[in-house]
C-alpha positions in Angstrom: 168.6 4.4 103.3 172.0 2.7 102.6 171.6 -0.9 101.6 174.0 -3.9 101.8 172.5 -6.9 100.0 174.6 -10.1 100.1 174.3 -13.8 99.4 176.5 -16.3 101.1 176.7 -19.9 102.3 178.8 -18.5 105.2 176.8 -15.3 106.0 178.1 -14.5 109.5 181.7 -14.4 108.2 180.7 -12.2 105.3 178.8 -9.8 107.6 181.6 -9.6 110.1 184.4 -9.2 107.7 182.8 -7.0 105.0 179.4 -5.4 105.9 180.1 -4.1 109.3 183.5 -2.5 108.3 181.7 -0.9 105.3 179.0 0.6 107.5 181.6 1.8 110.0 183.5 3.4 107.1 180.3 5.2 106.0 179.8 6.5 109.6 183.3 7.8 109.7 182.7 9.7 106.4 185.2 7.6 104.4 182.7 7.0 101.7 180.9 10.4 101.6 182.2 11.2 98.0 180.8 7.9 96.7 177.5 8.4 98.5 177.2 12.0 97.3 177.8 10.9 93.7 175.1 8.2 93.9 172.7 10.5 95.6 173.1 13.2 93.0 172.5 10.7 90.3 169.3 9.5 92.0 168.1 13.0 92.6 168.5 14.0 88.9 165.7 11.5 88.1 163.2 12.9 90.6 161.2 15.8 89.3 160.5 18.8 91.5 162.8 17.9 94.3 165.0 20.4 96.2 168.2 18.4 95.6 170.3 20.8 97.7 168.0 20.4 100.7 168.1 16.6 100.2 171.9 16.5 100.2 172.1 18.8 103.2 169.7 16.5 105.1 171.7 13.4 104.3 175.1 14.8 105.0 174.5 17.4 107.7 171.5 16.2 109.6 172.6 12.6 109.4 169.3 11.0 108.7 170.9 7.9 107.3 169.3 4.5 107.8 170.9 1.2 107.1 169.4 -2.0 105.7 171.3 -5.3 105.6 169.8 -8.2 103.7 171.3 -11.6 103.3 170.3 -14.6 101.2 171.6 -17.8 102.7 170.8 -21.4 103.4 168.0 -22.5 105.6 170.7 -24.6 107.4 172.1 -21.4 108.9 169.1 -21.0 111.3 170.1 -21.4 114.9 167.6 -21.9 117.8 164.8 -21.0 115.4 166.2 -17.7 114.1 168.9 -16.0 112.1 169.6 -13.3 114.6 173.2 -14.5 115.1 174.0 -13.6 111.5 173.4 -9.9 112.1 174.7 -9.7 115.6 176.8 -6.5 115.9 174.5 -4.4 113.7 173.8 -1.9 116.5 177.5 -1.5 117.2 178.4 -1.0 113.5 175.6 1.3 112.5 174.8 3.1 115.8 171.7 5.2 116.1 168.3 4.1 117.2 166.6 0.9 116.3 164.4 2.6 113.8 167.5 3.4 111.7 168.5 -0.2 111.2 166.7 -2.9 109.3 167.9 -6.5 108.7 166.5 -9.3 106.8 167.4 -12.9 106.0 166.1 -14.6 102.8 166.6 -18.3 103.5 166.7 -21.0 100.8 167.2 -24.7 100.8 169.7 -24.0 98.0 170.9 -20.4 97.7 171.8 -20.4 94.0 168.6 -22.2 92.9 166.5 -20.0 95.2 167.9 -16.8 93.9 167.6 -17.9 90.3 163.9 -18.7 90.9 163.4 -15.4 92.6 165.1 -13.6 89.7 162.8 -15.4 87.2 159.7 -14.4 89.2 160.8 -10.8 89.4 161.5 -10.6 85.7 158.0 -12.1 85.0 156.4 -9.6 87.2 158.3 -6.7 85.6 157.1 -7.9 82.2 153.6 -8.2 83.4 153.6 -4.6 84.9 155.3 -3.2 81.7 152.5 -4.7 79.5 149.7 -3.0 81.4 
């Protein structure tokens, strides 16, 4: 799964101008070297995995999935949803619906909301590490 995580007070503009072109570049193969390098790094940390088979599957069988997540202001909601922010995902990523996941993390204040979330995650990591 290839992920694009963003935060913006103008999320639609960011998605249209940055995220969709990045996904389209991936689909064209323009970023295969970068993806391969990251994949190899990840696979080195997984014991007992057939790294060659995993790479073959990602590059030759095209089993890629895309996830787009955006943190933004609650004020970006239109007609009760945030669907307008990720409009165009199907055209950019192609494939079946099961290969695309999108999520919006709305906050009243994006910076404060993300800071609070980061504090909560850090506290949970410390709690897990102390067990």
